[in-house]
FIMIZA-550442 format. One record per residue (C-alpha): chain; residue number from 0; y, x, z. Coordinates in steps of 0.05 Angstrom, whole numbers, plus 5000, padded with zeros to 4 digits. Example, Ala and Ser with C-alpha at 12.3 -4.5 7.8 and 13.67 -1.06 7.14 Angstrom:
<sites>
["A" 0 [4910 5246 5156]]
["A" 1 [4979 5273 5143]]
</sites>
This chain:
<sites>
["A" 0 [6946 3764 3255]]
["A" 1 [6899 3754 3314]]
["A" 2 [6921 3713 3374]]
["A" 3 [6923 3761 3434]]
["A" 4 [6911 3704 3483]]
["A" 5 [6850 3680 3446]]
["A" 6 [6822 3751 3444]]
["A" 7 [6830 3758 3519]]
["A" 8 [6794 3691 3530]]
["A" 9 [6736 3713 3486]]
["A" 10 [6730 3779 3522]]
["A" 11 [6734 3745 3590]]
["A" 12 [6680 3695 3570]]
["A" 13 [6635 3750 3544]]
["A" 14 [6645 3788 3609]]
["A" 15 [6628 3728 3651]]
["A" 16 [6567 3713 3609]]
["A" 17 [6543 3785 3616]]
["A" 18 [6554 3783 3691]]
["A" 19 [6515 3719 3701]]
["A" 20 [6460 3744 3655]]
["A" 21 [6454 3807 3698]]
["A" 22 [6453 3765 3761]]
["A" 23 [6399 3720 3735]]
["A" 24 [6358 3779 3710]]
["A" 25 [6364 3815 3776]]
["A" 26 [6344 3751 3812]]
["A" 27 [6283 3744 3767]]
["A" 28 [6263 3816 3782]]
["A" 29 [6273 3804 3856]]
["A" 30 [6231 3740 3854]]
["A" 31 [6175 3778 3818]]
["A" 32 [6175 3831 3872]]
["A" 33 [6177 3777 3926]]
["A" 34 [6117 3742 3896]]
["A" 35 [6078 3808 3895]]
["A" 36 [6097 3821 3967]]
["A" 37 [6077 3751 3987]]
["A" 38 [6009 3758 3953]]
["A" 39 [5997 3823 3991]]
["A" 40 [6017 3789 4056]]
["A" 41 [5968 3732 4042]]
["A" 42 [5912 3782 4032]]
["A" 43 [5930 3819 4095]]
["A" 44 [5937 3758 4140]]
["A" 45 [5902 3698 4109]]
["A" 46 [5838 3729 4083]]
["A" 47 [5819 3760 4150]]
["A" 48 [5837 3695 4184]]
["A" 49 [5791 3656 4138]]
["A" 50 [5735 3707 4148]]
["A" 51 [5745 3702 4223]]
["A" 52 [5742 3626 4220]]
["A" 53 [5678 3627 4179]]
["A" 54 [5648 3677 4227]]
["A" 55 [5665 3633 4285]]
["A" 56 [5631 3575 4249]]
["A" 57 [5564 3611 4247]]
["A" 58 [5565 3641 4178]]
["A" 59 [5537 3705 4207]]
["A" 60 [5510 3686 4276]]
["A" 61 [5461 3633 4249]]
["A" 62 [5423 3677 4199]]
["A" 63 [5424 3735 4249]]
["A" 64 [5391 3691 4302]]
["A" 65 [5342 3664 4251]]
["A" 66 [5321 3733 4226]]
["A" 67 [5313 3757 4298]]
["A" 68 [5266 3699 4314]]
["A" 69 [5225 3712 4250]]
["A" 70 [5220 3786 4268]]
["A" 71 [5194 3768 4337]]
["A" 72 [5143 3721 4305]]
["A" 73 [5118 3779 4262]]
["A" 74 [5105 3816 4327]]
["A" 75 [5064 3757 4353]]
["A" 76 [5023 3755 4289]]
["A" 77 [5012 3830 4292]]
["A" 78 [4985 3829 4364]]
["A" 79 [4939 3770 4350]]
["A" 80 [4912 3806 4289]]
["A" 81 [4900 3868 4331]]
["A" 82 [4859 3826 4379]]
["A" 83 [4819 3795 4322]]
["A" 84 [4804 3865 4295]]
["A" 85 [4774 3886 4363]]
["A" 86 [4727 3827 4370]]
["A" 87 [4672 3845 4320]]
["A" 88 [4659 3912 4354]]
["A" 89 [4663 3879 4423]]
["A" 90 [4612 3826 4403]]
["A" 91 [4564 3878 4374]]
["A" 92 [4569 3921 4436]]
["A" 93 [4556 3862 4483]]
["A" 94 [4500 3837 4439]]
["A" 95 [4463 3903 4449]]
["A" 96 [4458 3891 4524]]
["A" 97 [4466 3816 4535]]
["A" 98 [4414 3787 4489]]
["A" 99 [4411 3723 4529]]
["A" 100 [4485 3708 4516]]
["A" 101 [4477 3688 4444]]
["A" 102 [4512 3621 4452]]
["A" 103 [4572 3654 4484]]
["A" 104 [4575 3707 4430]]
["A" 105 [4569 3656 4375]]
["A" 106 [4625 3615 4405]]
["A" 107 [4671 3675 4405]]
["A" 108 [4654 3692 4333]]
["A" 109 [4667 3621 4310]]
["A" 110 [4732 3617 4350]]
["A" 111 [4755 3682 4317]]
["A" 112 [4738 3656 4248]]
["A" 113 [4778 3593 4260]]
["A" 114 [4837 3630 4290]]
["A" 115 [4842 3679 4233]]
["A" 116 [4836 3624 4181]]
["A" 117 [4900 3590 4205]]
["A" 118 [4961 3626 4177]]
["A" 119 [5031 3610 4202]]
["A" 120 [5086 3641 4162]]
["A" 121 [5158 3650 4186]]
["A" 122 [5178 3592 4141]]
["A" 123 [5131 3546 4180]]
["A" 124 [5163 3559 4248]]
["A" 125 [5200 3493 4245]]
["A" 126 [5136 3454 4234]]
["A" 127 [5112 3431 4303]]
["A" 128 [5043 3410 4278]]
["A" 129 [5029 3477 4246]]
["A" 130 [5054 3516 4306]]
["A" 131 [5011 3474 4352]]
["A" 132 [4950 3483 4307]]
["A" 133 [4958 3558 4308]]
["A" 134 [4969 3559 4383]]
["A" 135 [4908 3516 4395]]
["A" 136 [4863 3561 4354]]
["A" 137 [4888 3624 4389]]
["A" 138 [4881 3589 4456]]
["A" 139 [4809 3571 4441]]
["A" 140 [4794 3643 4424]]
["A" 141 [4826 3667 4489]]
["A" 142 [4782 3619 4528]]
["A" 143 [4720 3643 4490]]
["A" 144 [4736 3715 4506]]
["A" 145 [4747 3697 4578]]
["A" 146 [4677 3666 4582]]
["A" 147 [4647 3726 4547]]
["A" 148 [4678 3774 4596]]
["A" 149 [4654 3733 4654]]
["A" 150 [4582 3742 4631]]
["A" 151 [4589 3818 4630]]
["A" 152 [4588 3818 4706]]
["A" 153 [4513 3805 4703]]
["A" 154 [4499 3868 4661]]
["A" 155 [4513 3933 4699]]
["A" 156 [4491 3977 4642]]
["A" 157 [4540 3943 4595]]
["A" 158 [4596 3951 4646]]
["A" 159 [4585 4026 4647]]
["A" 160 [4577 4035 4571]]
["A" 161 [4631 4081 4544]]
["A" 162 [4641 4042 4480]]
["A" 163 [4648 3977 4518]]
["A" 164 [4697 4009 4567]]
["A" 165 [4740 4034 4510]]
["A" 166 [4740 3965 4477]]
["A" 167 [4754 3932 4543]]
["A" 168 [4815 3977 4553]]
["A" 169 [4841 3963 4483]]
["A" 170 [4831 3889 4491]]
["A" 171 [4867 3888 4557]]
["A" 172 [4926 3925 4527]]
["A" 173 [4927 3878 4467]]
["A" 174 [4926 3816 4511]]
["A" 175 [4986 3843 4550]]
["A" 176 [5023 3857 4485]]
["A" 177 [5008 3786 4462]]
["A" 178 [5040 3758 4524]]
["A" 179 [5101 3802 4516]]
["A" 180 [5108 3786 4441]]
["A" 181 [5100 3711 4454]]
["A" 182 [5152 3713 4509]]
["A" 183 [5201 3751 4465]]
["A" 184 [5190 3702 4408]]
["A" 185 [5203 3642 4453]]
["A" 186 [5267 3674 4478]]
["A" 187 [5290 3688 4407]]
["A" 188 [5275 3615 4387]]
["A" 189 [5313 3590 4448]]
["A" 190 [5374 3631 4427]]
["A" 191 [5369 3609 4355]]
["A" 192 [5362 3535 4373]]
["A" 193 [5421 3540 4421]]
["A" 194 [5463 3574 4367]]
["A" 195 [5452 3520 4314]]
["A" 196 [5465 3463 4364]]
["A" 197 [5529 3487 4396]]
["A" 198 [5601 3488 4372]]
["A" 199 [5628 3522 4330]]
["A" 200 [5563 3552 4302]]
["A" 201 [5536 3482 4288]]
["A" 202 [5587 3475 4232]]
["A" 203 [5559 3533 4193]]
["A" 204 [5488 3516 4212]]
["A" 205 [5492 3446 4182]]
["A" 206 [5541 3454 4124]]
["A" 207 [5527 3525 4100]]
["A" 208 [5457 3543 4121]]
["A" 209 [5422 3476 4130]]
["A" 210 [5389 3506 4192]]
["A" 211 [5333 3469 4227]]
["A" 212 [5306 3481 4298]]
["A" 213 [5246 3527 4307]]
["A" 214 [5185 3511 4351]]
["A" 215 [5170 3554 4412]]
["A" 216 [5099 3579 4421]]
["A" 217 [5066 3542 4479]]
["A" 218 [4994 3539 4503]]
["A" 219 [4960 3475 4482]]
["A" 220 [4901 3481 4530]]
["A" 221 [4899 3497 4604]]
["A" 222 [4897 3571 4616]]
["A" 223 [4906 3589 4543]]
["A" 224 [4972 3623 4557]]
["A" 225 [4938 3672 4604]]
["A" 226 [4903 3736 4582]]
["A" 227 [4828 3734 4593]]
["A" 228 [4806 3778 4651]]
["A" 229 [4775 3841 4623]]
["A" 230 [4774 3887 4683]]
["A" 231 [4718 3895 4733]]
</sites>
């Protein structure tokens, strides 16, 4: 015959065990839900905070400033190339009237050849020697054009020639665009150099991008930063 007291104890123990099992199981389910909620909260709060911190450290501002400076340099190159393209026709037109100015014409042709032979890519903008070499060659060409235009004053027929007048107008416009492009490039370089040298952007510039300063475009000879006078 079974002991009633023992049966009650077994039942009570089984009930308690079931209760604690259910408590533990519910707690485990709750913890799983809490972990999922915590992960979502991290994504909502922490990830944007990290992105904001990286942005504040120049992860975006440095390459943006760099690409802007390179784009402005492309404008400088384009305007100088436009000038170089005008010179052959200009020389031929002047030659037809100013036969005694052969030395001046030859100097312009040689200066153009040297200027167009020196290429300065956007990746070379941090190389001071290359930037100065390019600037010197373009400055020498500007001076040669200035001397050529000064000789035109002695040739009234040339001054009234329609082809020359058209080339003169195009050259004048190109020289003005060169000055604007050069100024815009120098301003973009100034902004870029300031960005990579100041906190907090300097962190991203040095650690993430390995950014180096760029060289501004400055005249290397007196008067080379001024457009040659082409109006009469």
